[in-house]
N, C-alpha and C positions, 0 to 999 in steps of 0.2 A: 549134235556132233556124232559122227560115226565112230565105231570102235577102232582101236589100233590095228586089229586084225583086218578090218576093211581097208584101212589106209595102206596096209602092207601089200594088198592086192593091186594097188594102183601102179601104173607104169609111170613113175614120177621122175626118174633120173634124167631122162632126156629133156623133159619139160622144164625141170628145175635148172638144168645147165643152160637151156635156151633162155630162160627168164633172166638169169644172172642178177639176182637181187643183191642190193647192198645190205650187209648184215652187220649189226653192232651187238656184241655180247655185253650184257649188263650183269656184272657180278658184284657180290658183297654178301656179308653174313645175313642171316635171317633177321629182319627188322632194321636193316641198314638204310632203308629209304628208297629202295629200287623202284617199287611200284609207284610211289608218289612222284618221283622224278621222271619216270617214263611217261606218266600222264602229262607232265609239263612239256616234255620234248614232243610228244604227239601233237599237243595243241599248237605249238609254235613252229614246228619244223616238218610236219607232214609225214612223220614216220608212223608205221603200224606197230603197236606193242603186242608181242606174243609172250605171255608168261608160261614158262614150262610147267610151273606149279598149277596154274589155272587149267591148262590142257589136261594135266594128269587128274586133277579133281573132277573135271568133266567126264573123263573116261571112267572114273569110279562110279559116278552117278549113272552112267549108261548101263551098268549092271553086267558088263562083259566079264569074261574070264580074266582078261588082263586087268580090268578094273579092280577085281578082288585081290589080285596079286599086288597091285599098286597100293591099295589101301593097307594091306598087311605091312608092306615095306615102309610106308610113311609112318605108321604107328611105331615101328621099331627104329625110326630115325635113319634108315638105310637109303641108299641111292638106287633108283629104279634102273633096270637094264637099259643100256644106250639105245638099242634098236627100237624099243617101245617109244621113248621120247622123240627120237629122230623121225620116226614115221608120223607121229602126231604133228611135229613141226613142219615137215614137208607138206603134209596135207593142208595145213593152215596157210602156208606161204603161197601154195599154188591156187588156193581158193580165194585169195584176196587180190583185188586190182590195185596193187601198189608195188613198188620195187625197192622200198626202203623199210627195213624191219629192225626193231629192237627185240632181241631175244633175251628175256629176263630169267635168270636163275639156271642157265645152261650155257656151256658145259659145266657139270659139277665135279668132274675129275679128268685126269689125263686120258683115260680110256674113252670117256664121252667126247672129248675134244678130237682125238684121233679118228674116232668112228664118224663123227659129224663131217669132218673134212674129207674122209675117204668116201663116204656115201654120197654126199651132196656135191663134192668137188668145189666147195665154197670155203674161203677163209674170211674171217671177219675184217671189215674195214679198220676197226679198232675195238678195244675192250674198255668199257666204262666201269671203273672199279670204285665202289663206295667203301671207303675206309672208316669204319665206325667202331668205337670201343664196345667190348662185349657187354659191359654193364648197361650201356645206353640201349643196345639192341634188346637185351632182356627186359628192360623197363618198358620199352615200346610194345613188345610182344605180349607181355602180361597185362598191359593196360588197354589194348585194343579189344573190341568185342565183335568178332566176325563169325563166331560160332565154329571156329576151326578146331578139330580135335587134336591137332598137333601144337596148339598154343597152350601147353601146360609146361610147368617148370622142368619136369623130367625129360620130356621130348625136346624142349627148347635147348637144353644143355647138350643133349645128344647131337642135335643139329649143329650147334656151335663146333663141337669136336669134329664132326664130319667135314664142315667147311674148312677148318684149320688144316686137317690132315689131307683132305682130298682136293679142295677147290683152290687153295692158295698156290699149289704147284702150277695150275693152269694160268693164273695171273702171272706167275714168274716166267712161264714159258713165253707168253706174249710180250711181257716186259723186255725180255732179251731180244725180241724182234722189233722193239720200238713201237709197239701197238697199244700200250696201256695209257689211258687218261685217268689219273687218280683224283678222286674227289674226297677231300678231307672234311670230315664231319664238323669239326670245330671252326674251320676257316669259313664255312658257309654262313655261320651265324654272325660273322663280323663284317662281311661284305654287304653293301647296300643293294637294294633291288635294281637301281639304275645301272650300277656297275655290272651286276650279274647279267642283266639283259644284254648289254653290249658284248660281254664275254661270250654269252651264248651265241649271238649272231656271228661273231668272228669264228668261234670254235667249229660250228657246223658248216661254214662256207669256205674257210681257208685252212682248216685242220691244223691249228697250232699245237705246240707241245703241252699246253695247259688247257684243261677243259673244265669249265665251271657250270653248275646248274643251280637252280633254286633249291633250297632245302627247307621243307616245311614239315613239322612234326605231326 
């Protein structure tokens, strides 16, 4: 992957507006199951999954100046500047031969949201919000073994606070516009797989007010 600086030099606005991709924002606290469920949606519905976190970590590995800045901010539990993440997302969307995208973990705050819409001229089709208790998210993050330096108790709790303070207002903004599909953590354990499969098919084809997906730990 190229650096964000390289992405910034691309003339993407016209191309992105011409492509007119369908975008679904996938939001939820750290460890709420976003990545797992995005993989299920990709498999069954042909979406492309773009993880803002993965794109940022790839930028860190590139050794760019932006990568160093991103690494410092992630260690401190802070949100990376909007323009950096948006350029990485733009480049990824334009580089993939698909018109349906799940954007996981972005926008992280109202400034991210406003900047994304202003720069890309795109509003999400809807927002998929994973509602999961903090205790469960903490358990998952501490039990997984992905070698991520931000999976330690101090940074995890900083990330929880950032989500509550900054990301929930984004969910509330889109909820006021009728664009939020809420996935309740506990409900998913009680619904059987056959029912979930039917609800999935209905949800992505006729867009009802309730959206359900598989939940696996």
